MDAnalysis code that builds the backbone (N, CA, C; Angstrom):
import MDAnalysis as mda
import numpy as np

u = mda.Universe.empty(603, n_residues=201, atom_resindex=np.repeat(np.arange(201), 3), trajectory=True)
u.add_TopologyAttr("name", ["N", "CA", "C"] * 201)
u.add_TopologyAttr("resid", np.arange(1, 202))
u.add_TopologyAttr("resname", ["MET", "THR", "LYS", "SER", "VAL", "ASN", "THR", "THR", "GLN", "LYS", "ASN", "SER", "VAL", "LEU", "ALA", "ALA", "THR", "VAL", "VAL", "MET", "GLY", "THR", "ALA", "GLY", "ALA", "VAL", "THR", "GLY", "GLY", "VAL", "ILE", "ALA", "ALA", "ALA", "LYS", "ASN", "ILE", "CYS", "GLU", "VAL", "LYS", "GLN", "ASN", "ASN", "ILE", "LYS", "THR", "ASN", "GLN", "ALA", "VAL", "ASN", "ASN", "VAL", "PHE", "LYS", "GLU", "SER", "ALA", "GLY", "THR", "GLY", "ILE", "ALA", "MET", "ALA", "THR", "ALA", "THR", "ALA", "VAL", "ILE", "THR", "PRO", "ILE", "GLY", "ILE", "ARG", "ASN", "PRO", "ILE", "ILE", "GLY", "ILE", "LEU", "GLY", "PHE", "THR", "CYS", "VAL", "ALA", "THR", "GLY", "THR", "LYS", "TYR", "LEU", "TRP", "ASN", "SER", "MET", "VAL", "SER", "SER", "GLU", "LYS", "SER", "ILE", "PRO", "GLN", "GLU", "GLN", "GLN", "THR", "VAL", "LEU", "ALA", "GLU", "LYS", "SER", "ALA", "LYS", "ILE", "GLU", "GLU", "GLU", "LYS", "ARG", "GLU", "GLN", "GLU", "THR", "GLU", "GLN", "THR", "PRO", "ASP", "THR", "SER", "ALA", "LYS", "LYS", "ASN", "ALA", "GLN", "PRO", "GLU", "LYS", "THR", "ALA", "ALA", "GLU", "SER", "GLU", "ILE", "LYS", "THR", "THR", "MET", "SER", "GLN", "LYS", "SER", "GLU", "ASP", "SER", "GLU", "SER", "ASP", "THR", "LYS", "THR", "THR", "ILE", "SER", "GLN", "LYS", "SER", "ASP", "VAL", "PRO", "GLU", "SER", "GLY", "THR", "LYS", "ALA", "ALA", "LYS", "TYR", "LYS", "LYS", "SER", "ASN", "ALA", "SER", "GLU", "LYS", "LYS", "ASP", "LYS"])
u.atoms.positions = np.array([
    [30.558, 13.236, 67.795],
    [29.377, 14.036, 67.459],
    [29.389, 14.446, 65.982],
    [30.576, 14.939, 65.585],
    [30.665, 15.376, 64.169],
    [30.414, 14.222, 63.205],
    [30.946, 13.031, 63.576],
    [30.788, 11.895, 62.707],
    [29.287, 11.506, 62.632],
    [28.640, 11.571, 63.782],
    [27.198, 11.233, 63.784],
    [26.396, 12.245, 62.960],
    [26.810, 13.512, 63.035],
    [26.117, 14.547, 62.276],
    [26.338, 14.331, 60.775],
    [27.578, 14.001, 60.441],
    [27.875, 13.752, 59.008],
    [27.108, 12.565, 58.521],
    [27.045, 11.512, 59.283],
    [26.314, 10.321, 58.877],
    [24.820, 10.620, 58.752],
    [24.273, 11.381, 59.622],
    [22.883, 11.720, 59.507],
    [22.620, 12.581, 58.281],
    [23.534, 13.528, 58.031],
    [23.375, 14.365, 56.826],
    [23.459, 13.496, 55.543],
    [24.407, 12.587, 55.543],
    [24.545, 11.713, 54.378],
    [23.278, 10.849, 54.216],
    [22.780, 10.362, 55.308],
    [21.551, 9.527, 55.229],
    [20.390, 10.353, 54.702],
    [20.311, 11.565, 55.237],
    [19.218, 12.429, 54.773],
    [19.384, 12.787, 53.319],
    [20.619, 13.032, 52.858],
    [20.820, 13.361, 51.428],
    [20.452, 12.114, 50.587],
    [20.862, 10.947, 51.038],
    [20.569, 9.713, 50.277],
    [19.072, 9.500, 50.224],
    [18.435, 9.718, 51.354],
    [16.975, 9.508, 51.377],
    [16.277, 10.474, 50.427],
    [16.707, 11.761, 50.519],
    [16.108, 12.791, 49.636],
    [16.379, 12.463, 48.161],
    [17.619, 11.982, 47.901],
    [17.948, 11.631, 46.527],
    [17.054, 10.533, 46.000],
    [16.914, 9.465, 46.826],
    [16.077, 8.356, 46.385],
    [14.639, 8.758, 46.157],
    [14.140, 9.551, 47.116],
    [12.744, 9.978, 46.993],
    [12.535, 10.872, 45.764],
    [13.404, 11.819, 45.559],
    [13.253, 12.735, 44.391],
    [13.474, 11.979, 43.092],
    [14.432, 11.007, 43.131],
    [14.659, 10.225, 41.878],
    [13.462, 9.390, 41.548],
    [12.847, 8.804, 42.572],
    [11.661, 7.986, 42.352],
    [10.485, 8.826, 41.812],
    [10.308, 10.023, 42.469],
    [9.262, 10.925, 42.008],
    [9.498, 11.412, 40.619],
    [10.738, 11.690, 40.266],
    [11.048, 12.140, 38.886],
    [10.821, 11.030, 37.879],
    [11.166, 9.786, 38.252],
    [10.936, 8.659, 37.347],
    [9.465, 8.428, 37.063],
    [8.677, 8.516, 38.168],
    [7.222, 8.330, 37.993],
    [6.638, 9.450, 37.150],
    [7.018, 10.714, 37.433],
    [6.503, 11.850, 36.696],
    [6.871, 11.758, 35.204],
    [8.149, 11.500, 34.915],
    [8.602, 11.370, 33.553],
    [7.897, 10.217, 32.808],
    [7.688, 9.107, 33.511],
    [7.036, 7.964, 32.901],
    [5.596, 8.275, 32.547],
    [4.908, 9.022, 33.457],
    [3.516, 9.352, 33.170],
    [3.405, 10.292, 31.963],
    [4.259, 11.283, 31.937],
    [4.175, 12.286, 30.795],
    [4.539, 11.557, 29.515],
    [5.566, 10.717, 29.523],
    [5.978, 10.004, 28.299],
    [4.903, 9.004, 27.860],
    [4.242, 8.363, 28.826],
    [3.176, 7.411, 28.481],
    [2.024, 8.125, 27.828],
    [1.592, 9.261, 28.335],
    [0.495, 10.013, 27.756],
    [0.837, 10.398, 26.328],
    [2.080, 10.849, 26.112],
    [2.439, 11.279, 24.781],
    [2.521, 10.116, 23.797],
    [3.123, 8.994, 24.216],
    [3.304, 7.880, 23.294],
    [2.042, 7.149, 23.021],
    [1.042, 7.213, 23.957],
    [-0.222, 6.574, 23.694],
    [-0.924, 7.273, 22.506],
    [-0.829, 8.559, 22.460],
    [-1.401, 9.306, 21.330],
    [-0.691, 8.977, 20.045],
    [0.627, 8.812, 20.075],
    [1.383, 8.421, 18.877],
    [1.002, 7.042, 18.390],
    [0.769, 6.138, 19.331],
    [0.375, 4.747, 18.925],
    [-1.012, 4.763, 18.322],
    [-1.935, 5.535, 18.878],
    [-3.281, 5.595, 18.314],
    [-3.322, 6.195, 16.931],
    [-2.391, 7.131, 16.669],
    [-2.290, 7.727, 15.345],
    [-1.450, 6.895, 14.345],
    [-1.004, 5.704, 14.836],
    [-0.198, 4.784, 13.998],
    [1.088, 5.422, 13.535],
    [1.659, 6.271, 14.378],
    [2.956, 6.896, 14.063],
    [4.098, 5.982, 14.556],
    [3.910, 5.290, 15.655],
    [4.895, 4.410, 16.195],
    [4.248, 3.128, 16.650],
    [5.064, 2.100, 16.837],
    [4.520, 0.795, 17.333],
    [4.487, 0.791, 18.893],
    [3.867, -0.278, 19.383],
    [3.695, -0.373, 20.834],
    [5.044, -0.569, 21.545],
    [5.840, -1.477, 21.013],
    [7.165, -1.725, 21.695],
    [8.043, -0.494, 21.643],
    [7.963, 0.299, 20.594],
    [8.712, 1.528, 20.539],
    [8.217, 2.538, 21.566],
    [6.860, 2.572, 21.727],
    [6.294, 3.470, 22.734],
    [6.769, 3.068, 24.138],
    [6.800, 1.786, 24.381],
    [7.297, 1.330, 25.729],
    [8.737, 1.683, 25.936],
    [9.569, 1.548, 24.924],
    [10.992, 1.918, 25.055],
    [11.099, 3.431, 25.319],
    [10.317, 4.202, 24.611],
    [10.372, 5.670, 24.884],
    [9.971, 6.031, 26.295],
    [8.921, 5.333, 26.807],
    [8.480, 5.618, 28.212],
    [9.599, 5.243, 29.194],
    [10.224, 4.081, 28.980],
    [11.299, 3.719, 29.903],
    [12.466, 4.706, 29.841],
    [12.816, 5.112, 28.664],
    [13.923, 6.061, 28.514],
    [13.623, 7.385, 29.209],
    [12.417, 7.900, 28.947],
    [12.005, 9.153, 29.545],
    [11.883, 9.052, 31.078],
    [11.373, 7.980, 31.547],
    [11.262, 7.820, 32.981],
    [12.637, 7.710, 33.688],
    [13.541, 6.949, 33.046],
    [14.890, 6.832, 33.625],
    [15.620, 8.174, 33.576],
    [15.511, 8.866, 32.447],
    [16.193, 10.135, 32.346],
    [15.690, 11.158, 33.329],
    [14.388, 11.229, 33.512],
    [13.843, 12.223, 34.480],
    [14.184, 11.863, 35.902],
    [14.166, 10.590, 36.216],
    [14.544, 10.161, 37.580],
    [16.008, 10.453, 37.884],
    [16.877, 10.151, 36.923],
    [18.319, 10.466, 37.129],
    [18.562, 11.929, 37.254],
    [17.837, 12.738, 36.443],
    [18.016, 14.200, 36.545],
    [17.571, 14.730, 37.911],
    [16.412, 14.267, 38.377],
    [15.979, 14.731, 39.706],
    [16.869, 14.228, 40.819],
    [17.331, 13.022, 40.765],
    [18.237, 12.493, 41.789],
    [19.555, 13.263, 41.816],
    [20.076, 13.523, 40.619],
    [21.376, 14.236, 40.549],
    [21.242, 15.648, 41.106],
    [20.163, 16.368, 40.736],
    [19.967, 17.716, 41.245],
    [19.794, 17.699, 42.746],
    [19.087, 16.709, 43.290],
    [18.925, 16.626, 44.727],
    [20.260, 16.340, 45.447],
    [21.035, 15.431, 44.835],
    [22.335, 15.115, 45.472],
    [23.318, 16.258, 45.423],
    [23.199, 17.166, 44.423],
    [24.096, 18.288, 44.291],
    [23.653, 19.459, 45.157],
    [22.407, 19.783, 45.164],
    [21.946, 20.980, 45.828],
    [21.716, 20.787, 47.327],
    [21.318, 19.601, 47.739],
    [20.958, 19.434, 49.188],
    [22.173, 19.588, 50.105],
    [23.358, 19.020, 49.815],
    [24.497, 19.220, 50.719],
    [24.964, 20.651, 50.859],
    [24.705, 21.464, 49.857],
    [25.190, 22.879, 49.870],
    [24.471, 23.644, 50.986],
    [23.207, 23.312, 51.197],
    [22.455, 23.952, 52.263],
    [22.112, 25.392, 51.931],
    [21.565, 25.617, 50.739],
    [21.209, 26.957, 50.339],
    [19.920, 27.333, 51.133],
    [20.010, 28.493, 51.816],
    [18.933, 28.901, 52.670],
    [17.862, 29.656, 51.871],
    [18.292, 30.352, 50.842],
    [17.297, 31.108, 50.025],
    [16.574, 30.113, 49.131],
    [15.242, 30.006, 49.308],
    [14.507, 28.993, 48.481],
    [14.512, 29.236, 47.020],
    [14.469, 30.500, 46.645],
    [14.492, 30.897, 45.158],
    [15.773, 30.394, 44.498],
    [16.897, 30.728, 45.180],
    [18.186, 30.294, 44.649],
    [18.281, 28.770, 44.627],
    [17.779, 28.140, 45.636],
    [17.768, 26.687, 45.691],
    [16.993, 26.077, 44.543],
    [15.788, 26.627, 44.294],
    [14.936, 26.101, 43.200],
    [15.595, 26.339, 41.844],
    [16.217, 27.556, 41.669],
    [16.896, 27.805, 40.392],
    [18.080, 26.857, 40.192],
    [18.855, 26.674, 41.261],
    [19.986, 25.735, 41.179],
    [19.556, 24.327, 40.878],
    [18.519, 23.909, 41.572],
    [17.957, 22.543, 41.352],
    [17.470, 22.397, 39.894],
    [16.801, 23.429, 39.389],
    [16.276, 23.360, 37.988],
    [17.410, 23.333, 36.995],
    [18.472, 24.127, 37.234],
    [19.598, 24.130, 36.299],
    [20.301, 22.771, 36.254],
    [20.541, 22.230, 37.406],
    [21.206, 20.907, 37.446],
    [20.382, 19.808, 36.832],
    [19.081, 19.838, 37.163],
    [18.239, 18.797, 36.575],
    [18.106, 18.932, 35.083],
    [18.019, 20.170, 34.600],
    [17.914, 20.369, 33.156],
    [19.162, 19.965, 32.434],
    [20.328, 20.288, 32.941],
    [21.593, 19.867, 32.360],
    [21.754, 18.393, 32.320],
    [21.370, 17.722, 33.419],
    [21.453, 16.273, 33.464],
    [20.525, 15.624, 32.454],
    [19.339, 16.149, 32.359],
    [18.372, 15.583, 31.402],
    [18.862, 15.811, 29.981],
    [19.495, 16.935, 29.735],
    [19.993, 17.237, 28.406],
    [21.083, 16.242, 28.023],
    [21.972, 16.003, 28.938],
    [23.033, 15.021, 28.702],
    [22.460, 13.596, 28.438],
    [21.444, 13.258, 29.245],
    [20.820, 11.969, 29.074],
    [20.179, 11.842, 27.687],
    [19.490, 12.874, 27.243],
    [18.869, 12.831, 25.918],
    [19.920, 12.736, 24.824],
    [21.018, 13.440, 24.955],
    [22.055, 13.360, 23.972],
    [22.724, 12.005, 23.922],
    [22.826, 11.391, 25.076],
    [23.427, 10.029, 25.115],
    [22.492, 8.960, 24.524],
    [21.251, 9.071, 24.922],
    [20.255, 8.042, 24.460],
    [19.786, 8.338, 23.052],
    [19.837, 9.649, 22.662],
    [19.351, 10.107, 21.328],
    [17.927, 9.724, 21.086],
    [17.102, 9.965, 22.109],
    [15.675, 9.663, 21.988],
    [15.012, 10.604, 21.028],
    [15.550, 11.822, 20.868],
    [14.921, 12.750, 19.924],
    [15.049, 12.351, 18.505],
    [16.181, 11.668, 18.176],
    [16.397, 11.220, 16.797],
    [15.708, 9.921, 16.493],
    [15.427, 9.159, 17.574],
    [14.839, 7.820, 17.328],
    [13.362, 7.926, 16.853],
    [12.673, 8.980, 17.281],
    [11.262, 9.090, 16.961],
    [11.095, 9.325, 15.451],
    [11.829, 10.247, 14.761],
    [11.629, 10.317, 13.316],
    [12.003, 9.030, 12.593],
    [13.005, 8.326, 13.048],
    [13.358, 7.045, 12.412],
    [12.209, 6.067, 12.527],
    [11.627, 6.031, 13.724],
    [10.466, 5.137, 13.924],
    [9.309, 5.509, 13.015],
    [9.085, 6.855, 12.865],
    [8.039, 7.299, 11.985],
    [8.328, 6.906, 10.531],
    [9.592, 6.960, 10.156],
    [9.993, 6.570, 8.787],
    [9.715, 5.082, 8.597],
    [10.025, 4.262, 9.581],
    [9.764, 2.834, 9.415],
    [8.261, 2.584, 9.287],
    [7.462, 3.285, 10.072],
    [6.044, 3.094, 9.992],
    [5.492, 3.566, 8.634],
    [5.991, 4.666, 8.138],
    [5.556, 5.207, 6.830],
    [5.989, 4.197, 5.733],
    [7.204, 3.620, 5.887],
    [7.614, 2.648, 4.894],
    [6.685, 1.433, 4.882],
    [6.297, 0.995, 6.054],
    [5.380, -0.171, 6.124],
    [4.017, 0.186, 5.513],
    [3.568, 1.408, 5.767],
    [2.268, 1.847, 5.199],
    [2.370, 1.855, 3.670],
    [3.437, 2.415, 3.137],
    [3.594, 2.462, 1.672],
    [3.687, 1.040, 1.074],
    [4.361, 0.098, 1.820],
    [4.464, -1.266, 1.309],
    [3.055, -1.914, 1.277],
    [2.249, -1.638, 2.308],
    [0.891, -2.182, 2.346],
    [0.060, -1.597, 1.174],
    [0.227, -0.296, 0.922],
    [-0.554, 0.293, -0.171],
    [-0.147, -0.284, -1.492],
    [1.160, -0.539, -1.716],
    [1.603, -1.165, -2.952],
    [1.047, -2.588, -3.058],
    [1.048, -3.332, -1.974],
    [0.500, -4.691, -2.023],
    [-0.997, -4.668, -2.408],
    [-1.733, -3.696, -1.845],
    [-3.162, -3.632, -2.179],
    [-3.344, -3.269, -3.649],
    [-2.513, -2.374, -4.218],
    [-2.617, -2.070, -5.625],
    [-2.319, -3.255, -6.470],
    [-1.292, -4.060, -6.085],
    [-0.964, -5.232, -6.857],
    [-2.107, -6.248, -6.819],
    [-2.741, -6.405, -5.643],
    [-3.888, -7.293, -5.538],
    [-5.026, -6.873, -6.425],
    [-5.274, -5.535, -6.425],
    [-6.331, -5.040, -7.311],
    [-6.007, -5.298, -8.771],
    [-4.736, -5.124, -9.175],
    [-4.371, -5.349, -10.543],
    [-4.513, -6.823, -10.926],
    [-4.127, -7.709, -9.971],
    [-4.313, -9.133, -10.259],
    [-5.766, -9.536, -10.349],
    [-6.593, -8.871, -9.590],
    [-8.019, -9.140, -9.681],
    [-8.623, -8.650, -10.995],
    [-8.078, -7.557, -11.534],
    [-8.575, -6.992, -12.784],
    [-8.024, -7.744, -14.018],
    [-6.891, -8.337, -13.943],
    [-6.287, -8.958, -15.104],
    [-7.093, -10.163, -15.640],
    [-7.724, -11.011, -14.818],
    [-8.537, -12.094, -15.381],
    [-9.711, -11.594, -16.248],
    [-10.278, -10.476, -15.842],
    [-11.392, -9.919, -16.674],
    [-10.872, -9.500, -18.031],
    [-9.683, -8.870, -18.074],
    [-9.148, -8.426, -19.340],
    [-8.781, -9.629, -20.204],
    [-8.199, -10.671, -19.558],
    [-7.856, -11.855, -20.331],
    [-9.100, -12.536, -20.875],
    [-10.173, -12.530, -20.053],
    [-11.423, -13.111, -20.561],
    [-11.989, -12.320, -21.734],
    [-11.849, -11.011, -21.656],
    [-12.268, -10.181, -22.789],
    [-11.448, -10.470, -24.047],
    [-10.151, -10.625, -23.807],
    [-9.246, -10.942, -24.964],
    [-9.569, -12.283, -25.539],
    [-9.914, -13.291, -24.674],
    [-10.249, -14.598, -25.174],
    [-11.640, -14.556, -25.901],
    [-12.467, -13.649, -25.409],
    [-13.819, -13.568, -26.043],
    [-13.728, -12.947, -27.435],
    [-12.811, -12.038, -27.624],
    [-12.635, -11.386, -28.939],
    [-12.278, -12.422, -30.048],
    [-11.278, -13.313, -29.819],
    [-11.030, -14.315, -30.856],
    [-12.210, -15.175, -31.187],
    [-13.051, -15.519, -30.141],
    [-14.216, -16.294, -30.440],
    [-15.178, -15.539, -31.306],
    [-15.358, -14.235, -31.048],
    [-16.187, -13.407, -31.888],
    [-15.671, -13.362, -33.314],
    [-14.366, -13.185, -33.473],
    [-13.794, -13.114, -34.816],
    [-13.925, -14.462, -35.523],
    [-13.787, -15.555, -34.795],
    [-13.952, -16.868, -35.408],
    [-15.419, -17.042, -35.881],
    [-16.356, -16.638, -35.062],
    [-17.766, -16.781, -35.445],
    [-18.073, -15.888, -36.650],
    [-17.497, -14.635, -36.635],
    [-17.720, -13.784, -37.784],
    [-17.132, -14.341, -39.073],
    [-15.947, -14.934, -38.934],
    [-15.321, -15.539, -40.144],
    [-16.151, -16.693, -40.644],
    [-16.718, -17.543, -39.734],
    [-17.581, -18.588, -40.167],
    [-18.820, -18.080, -40.897],
    [-19.380, -17.008, -40.325],
    [-20.595, -16.431, -40.961],
    [-20.254, -15.932, -42.377],
    [-19.095, -15.279, -42.482],
    [-18.679, -14.754, -43.745],
    [-18.446, -15.865, -44.798],
    [-17.805, -16.943, -44.322],
    [-17.574, -18.060, -45.256],
    [-18.883, -18.722, -45.716],
    [-19.824, -18.864, -44.808],
    [-21.140, -19.441, -45.189],
    [-21.855, -18.499, -46.151],
    [-21.778, -17.180, -45.892],
    [-22.433, -16.252, -46.813],
    [-21.764, -16.253, -48.177],
    [-20.430, -16.379, -48.182],
    [-19.727, -16.400, -49.470],
    [-20.089, -17.679, -50.203],
    [-20.202, -18.841, -49.516],
    [-20.571, -20.073, -50.150],
    [-21.992, -19.996, -50.730],
    [-22.923, -19.393, -49.943],
    [-24.273, -19.243, -50.448],
    [-24.310, -18.383, -51.677],
    [-23.539, -17.275, -51.645],
    [-23.509, -16.401, -52.809],
    [-22.960, -17.093, -54.036],
    [-21.916, -17.894, -53.838],
    [-21.340, -18.628, -54.959],
    [-22.333, -19.664, -55.490],
    [-23.035, -20.351, -54.554],
    [-23.995, -21.357, -55.020],
    [-25.122, -20.677, -55.775],
    [-25.617, -19.513, -55.283],
    [-26.640, -18.839, -55.998],
    [-26.198, -18.357, -57.372],
    [-24.960, -17.890, -57.428],
    [-24.453, -17.464, -58.727],
    [-24.320, -18.633, -59.693],
    [-23.865, -19.788, -59.219],
    [-23.737, -20.948, -60.096],
    [-25.117, -21.414, -60.553],
    [-26.113, -21.315, -59.626],
    [-27.504, -21.715, -60.008],
    [-28.006, -20.779, -61.085],
    [-27.765, -19.505, -60.941],
    [-28.283, -18.575, -61.942],
    [-27.628, -18.776, -63.285],
    [-26.323, -19.092, -63.221],
    [-25.577, -19.366, -64.476],
    [-26.154, -20.595, -65.180],
    [-26.416, -21.628, -64.425],
    [-26.934, -22.857, -65.044],
    [-28.342, -22.624, -65.612],
    [-29.148, -21.904, -64.889],
    [-30.488, -21.643, -65.445],
    [-30.429, -20.827, -66.732],
    [-29.505, -19.826, -66.736],
    [-29.342, -18.994, -67.923],
    [-28.876, -19.823, -69.092],
    [-27.908, -20.724, -68.869],
    [-27.394, -21.548, -69.909],
    [-28.469, -22.499, -70.424],
    [-29.300, -23.027, -69.507],
    [-30.380, -23.908, -69.960],
    [-31.341, -23.170, -70.855],
    [-31.674, -21.946, -70.409],
    [-32.615, -21.145, -71.215],
    [-32.054, -20.837, -72.584],
    [-30.755, -20.559, -72.622],
    [-30.112, -20.288, -73.896],
    [-30.057, -21.500, -74.804],
    [-29.994, -22.687, -74.241],
    [-29.916, -23.912, -75.022],
    [-31.285, -24.253, -75.613],
    [-32.364, -23.914, -75.037],
    [-33.697, -24.318, -75.520],
    [-33.980, -23.692, -76.877],
    [-33.803, -22.423, -77.087],
    [-34.100, -21.872, -78.438],
    [-33.205, -22.428, -79.536],
    [-31.941, -22.700, -79.162],
    [-31.027, -23.234, -80.182],
    [-31.534, -24.594, -80.617],
    [-31.992, -25.445, -79.680],
    [-32.465, -26.794, -80.051],
    [-33.747, -26.639, -80.867],
    [-34.612, -25.630, -80.537],
    [-35.843, -25.440, -81.337],
    [-35.503, -24.991, -82.752],
    [-34.586, -24.114, -82.935],
    [-34.208, -23.671, -84.282],
    [-33.650, -24.793, -85.105],
    [-32.829, -25.637, -84.418],
    [-32.244, -26.788, -85.114],
    [-33.362, -27.737, -85.592],
    [-34.396, -27.945, -84.766],
    [-35.491, -28.834, -85.163],
    [-36.260, -28.233, -86.323],
    [-36.462, -26.907, -86.274],
    [-37.212, -26.285, -87.382],
    [-36.417, -26.409, -88.697],
    [-35.094, -26.201, -88.607],
    [-34.297, -26.317, -89.786],
    [-34.322, -27.736, -90.338],
    [-34.330, -28.702, -89.427],
    [-34.377, -30.151, -89.878],
    [-35.710, -30.445, -90.555],
    [-36.801, -29.894, -90.047],
    [-38.087, -30.129, -90.641],
    [-38.123, -29.519, -92.044],
    [-37.581, -28.306, -92.174],
    [-37.601, -27.641, -93.470],
    [-36.755, -28.396, -94.507],
    [-35.615, -28.908, -94.039],
    [-34.775, -29.685, -94.967],
    [-35.498, -30.975, -95.408],
    [-36.196, -31.590, -94.517],
    [-36.921, -32.835, -94.837],
    [-38.046, -32.519, -95.852],
    [-38.686, -31.360, -95.585],
    [-39.795, -30.983, -96.509],
    [-39.294, -30.680, -97.901],
    [-38.162, -30.062, -98.014],
    [-37.588, -29.710, -99.321],
    [-37.182, -31.003, -100.059],
    [-36.652, -31.940, -99.344],
    [-36.228, -33.192, -99.917],
    [-37.458, -33.963, -100.486],
    [-38.575, -33.936, -99.730],
    [-39.727, -34.604, -100.207],
    [-40.299, -33.973, -101.484],
    [-40.290, -32.663, -101.553],
    [-40.764, -31.995, -102.764],
    [-39.887, -32.349, -103.990],
    [-38.599, -32.436, -103.777],
    [-37.739, -32.795, -104.883],
    [-38.027, -34.149, -105.424],
    [-38.335, -35.023, -104.555],
    [-38.668, -36.394, -104.961],
    [-39.991, -36.408, -105.734],
])
């Protein structure tokens, strides 16, 4: 009889442990999923990281509930308040140990750092693309400036040639004008000399 009672108690403890562990796993998974969905929408973590967090939280909560059930149920505490407090203490301690082992609290900031690093890399790439798009315009402007300077130099050379030609033309005209009176005076002198010679004869 005692063996049958013990076996029934063990079976009932195992059944309660399995049920509570399953319920804890489902509850923890739902809470973690709701939290990580918000993080994914805000681009704080990636989808695969959110799935890992959900699995970790679900497993930790299930193990904590199962452990608390396996510890408190065999004791047979009749006072429900004491039983609930004991169950809560055991479950909380187990979950704390699970979190310290898995270090899920430290993994979230690291994941956020990786996401931030990726965002900063994307921003830098966009800046580089904008700079590369702006550089052809500047190079075109730089190429246009030598063309302008070349055209200006050509204009200056043509203007200087025209000014030199005009100066040379004015000089030639002035010289021609100066030569005309001299030739006229020479002719007059020649006529006078011829007239004087005729008178002498």
